[in-house]
C-alpha positions in Angstrom: 0.0 0.0 0.0 1.2 3.6 -0.6 1.5 6.0 2.3 -2.0 7.3 3.2 -2.8 11.0 3.3 -4.8 10.4 6.4 -5.3 7.4 8.7 -6.6 6.7 12.2 -8.9 4.8 14.5 -12.4 6.3 14.6 -14.4 5.6 17.7 -17.7 4.3 16.4 -20.4 2.2 18.1 -18.2 1.2 21.0 -15.2 0.0 18.9 -12.2 1.5 17.2 -12.5 1.4 13.4 -9.3 1.8 11.3 -9.4 3.8 8.1 -6.9 5.2 5.7 -7.4 7.8 2.9 -5.5 8.2 -0.4 -5.7 10.7 -3.2 -8.2 13.5 -3.8 -11.5 13.7 -5.6 -15.0 12.2 -5.2 -14.9 9.7 -2.3 -14.7 6.0 -3.0 -14.8 3.6 0.0 -13.3 0.1 -0.4 -14.6 -2.7 1.8 -12.6 -5.9 2.1 -13.7 -9.5 2.4 -14.3 -11.7 5.4 -11.3 -12.2 7.8 -9.3 -9.7 5.6 -8.2 -6.1 5.9 -8.0 -2.9 3.9 -4.5 -3.6 2.7 -6.0 -6.3 0.5 -6.9 -3.5 -1.9 -3.2 -2.7 -2.7 -3.7 -3.5 -6.4 -6.6 -1.1 -6.6 -5.7 1.9 -4.4 -2.9 3.4 -6.6 -5.1 3.3 -9.7 -8.2 4.7 -8.1 -6.4 7.3 -6.1 -5.2 9.0 -9.3 -8.6 10.6 -9.6 -10.6 9.7 -6.4 -10.3 10.1 -2.7 -10.0 6.4 -1.8 -10.8 5.3 1.7 -10.1 1.8 2.9 -11.7 0.5 6.1 -10.9 -2.5 8.4 -14.2 -3.9 9.4 -14.8 -4.4 13.1 -12.6 -7.1 14.5 -10.6 -7.2 11.3 -7.1 -5.9 10.7 -6.4 -3.0 13.0 -10.0 -2.5 14.2 -11.3 -3.8 17.5 -14.6 -5.6 18.2 -16.8 -6.0 21.3 -19.1 -8.8 22.3 -21.9 -8.0 19.9 -22.6 -10.8 17.4 -21.2 -9.9 14.0 -23.7 -9.0 11.3 -23.6 -7.3 8.0 -26.1 -4.7 9.3 -23.8 -3.9 12.3 -20.8 -3.5 10.1 -22.8 -1.3 7.7 -23.8 0.9 10.7 -20.1 1.1 11.6 -19.4 2.4 8.1 -22.2 4.9 8.3 -20.8 6.2 11.6 -17.4 6.6 10.0 -18.8 8.5 7.1 -20.4 10.8 9.5 -17.1 11.4 11.3 -15.4 12.0 8.0 -18.2 14.4 7.0 -19.1 12.4 3.9 -22.7 12.9 2.9 -22.3 10.2 0.3 -19.7 8.0 -1.3 -19.2 5.3 -3.9 -19.0 2.0 -2.1 -16.9 -0.8 -3.6 -17.1 -4.0 -1.7 -15.8 -7.5 -2.3 -17.3 -10.7 -0.8 -18.4 -9.7 2.8 -17.6 -6.1 1.9 -19.9 -6.3 -1.1 -22.8 -7.4 1.2 -22.0 -4.6 3.6 -22.1 -2.1 0.7 -25.4 -3.6 -0.4 -26.8 -3.3 3.1 -25.9 0.4 3.2 -27.4 1.0 -0.2 -30.7 -0.8 0.7 -31.2 1.0 4.0 -29.6 4.4 3.3 -29.5 4.9 -0.5 -29.0 8.6 0.0 -25.5 7.9 1.3 -24.4 5.9 -1.7 -23.5 7.6 -5.0 -22.6 4.3 -6.7 -22.5 0.7 -5.6 -20.1 -2.1 -6.7 -20.7 -5.5 -5.2 -18.1 -8.1 -6.2 -18.4 -11.7 -5.3 -21.4 -11.0 -3.1 -24.7 -12.9 -2.6 -28.0 -11.4 -1.5 -29.4 -14.6 0.2 -28.2 -18.0 1.2 -29.5 -19.7 -1.9 -26.9 -17.8 -3.9 -24.0 -19.8 -2.5 -22.5 -23.2 -3.5 -19.9 -25.5 -1.9 -16.5 -24.6 -3.2 -14.6 -23.1 -0.3 -12.1 -26.0 -0.2 -10.3 -24.8 -3.3 -6.5 -24.0 -3.1 -7.4 -20.3 -3.7 -9.4 -20.2 -0.5 -6.7 -22.0 1.5 -4.2 -19.5 0.3 -6.5 -16.5 1.1 -7.2 -17.6 4.6 -3.5 -18.4 5.3 -2.8 -14.8 4.2 -5.6 -13.5 6.4 -4.2 -15.3 9.5 -0.7 -13.9 8.8 -2.0 -10.4 8.3 -4.1 -10.6 11.5 -1.1 -11.6 13.6 0.8 -8.6 12.1 -1.9 -5.9 12.3 -4.4 -6.7 15.0 -4.4 -5.2 18.5 -5.3 -8.8 19.6 -2.8 -10.6 17.4 -3.3 -14.1 18.8 -7.1 -14.1 18.4 -7.6 -14.9 14.7 -9.4 -18.0 15.6 -11.7 -15.9 17.7 -12.5 -13.7 14.8 -13.3 -16.6 12.4 -15.4 -18.2 15.1 -17.4 -14.9 15.4 -17.8 -14.8 11.6 -19.1 -18.3 11.1 -22.6 -17.8 12.5 -23.0 -14.8 10.2 -21.8 -16.7 7.2 -24.2 -19.6 8.0 -27.3 -17.4 8.4 -26.9 -14.2 6.4 -27.6 -12.3 4.2 -31.3 -12.5 3.7 -32.4 -9.6 1.5 -35.7 -9.8 -0.2 -36.1 -9.6 -4.0 -38.6 -6.8 -3.4 -35.9 -4.7 -1.6 -33.5 -5.2 -4.4 -36.1 -4.3 -7.0 -36.6 -1.0 -5.3 -32.9 0.0 -5.3 -32.2 2.8 -7.6 -28.5 3.5 -6.8 -26.3 3.0 -9.9 -24.9 -0.5 -9.4 -22.2 -2.8 -10.8 -22.3 -6.5 -10.1 -18.7 -7.7 -10.6 -17.1 -11.1 -10.2 -14.7 -13.6 -11.7 -16.3 -15.8 -14.3 -15.4 -18.9 -12.2 -16.4 -17.9 -8.6 -16.1 -21.0 -6.4 -18.8 -20.1 -3.9 -21.3 -17.7 -5.6 -23.5 -19.2 -8.3 -23.3 -17.4 -11.6 -27.1 -17.6 -12.0 -27.4 -15.8 -8.7 -25.2 -12.9 -9.9 -27.3 -12.7 -13.0 -30.5 -12.6 -10.9 -29.0 -9.9 -8.7 -28.1 -7.8 -11.7 -31.7 -8.3 -13.1 -33.4 -7.3 -9.9 -31.6 -4.0 -9.4 -32.9 -1.5 -11.9 -30.2 -0.6 -14.4 -27.5 -2.7 -12.8 -24.5 -3.8 -14.9 -23.0 -7.3 -14.7 -19.3 -7.8 -15.5 -17.7 -11.3 -15.2 -13.9 -11.2 -15.5 -12.5 -14.1 -17.5 -9.8 -16.4 -16.0 -10.7 -15.4 -12.5 -12.6 -16.8 -9.6 -14.0 -15.3 -6.3 -10.6 -13.6 -6.0 -10.6 -11.6 -9.2 -9.2 -8.4 -7.5 -6.0 -10.4 -6.8 -6.0 -12.7 -9.8 -6.8 -10.2 -12.6 -6.2 -6.8 -11.1 -5.9 -4.9 -14.4 -9.3 -6.2 -15.7 -10.8 -5.7 -12.2 -9.5 -2.1 -12.0 -10.7 -1.3 -15.6 -14.2 -2.5 -14.7 -14.2 -0.2 -11.6 -12.8 2.8 -13.5 -15.3 2.4 -16.4 -18.2 2.3 -14.0 -17.0 5.0 -11.5 -16.1 7.4 -14.4 -19.4 6.9 -16.2 -21.9 9.8 -15.9 
C-alpha cells in the first residue's frame, strides 16, 4: 500500500475502526472480504487514487480494528461504516465491496441509498440460496492463510484470529437474507462484478441480482474466480474505472 494522506482509528459504536485515505476527488470507499483487511486493496488503491479520494476500512474485529461482544452481522458493520462516514463528514460516497464487503455495501445502499453515489458488489450474494460449496479450493486456503498472517501482524489482539473466524461463522451460515422486493426498489447505480469462475457464488445468482436491481450492470472477468481483485487486477480495475467514471 502507498502511504496514506490520512489514517486513524475512529471511535464508532463502542469500537475503534481503522481507516486510511489516499488521493483526492470524489470519495470511494473500499470494503474488504471476510477475515481480511483494507490492505488487500493494494492492487486497486494506486489506480483509483489518481482521480478519487479512496478510503479503505478495516471492518470491526478485522485488521487494525477492534470488536466488542456484539454478534457480527452485515447490518452492524454497515452501521459502523455509516458512523465513520459521519465522522469524516461524507454525505455520500461510492461503495466498492468484495465478498463480505460487497454485502456490507449492499446493506448500506438498501437501508440508506441517499448515502451511496454508486455501488459495486463483487463476489457477493443477497441470500443464502446464492452460494454453493467450493470453499475448499486452493485459492481459499491461500487466502485464509494470508488473512491469518495479516491478522497476527496488524491486529491489537494478534493471537485471536481463531476468535474472529469463530465470530464470523454464525453470520456466514445465516446471512444475508435480503428480499427480492428490496433489491427491485434499489435505484443506486450498481455494478455487479465477479470472476467468471467464482467457487462459492453461483453465476445464476449474480445474473439474478443484476436483473433485480434496476439498471445494474454485470461484469464477469475471464480467467478469474472469487478472488478476481487479486488474480486479474488490471481487468478488475478497468471495470471499476469504467463504472465510476461513467456519468
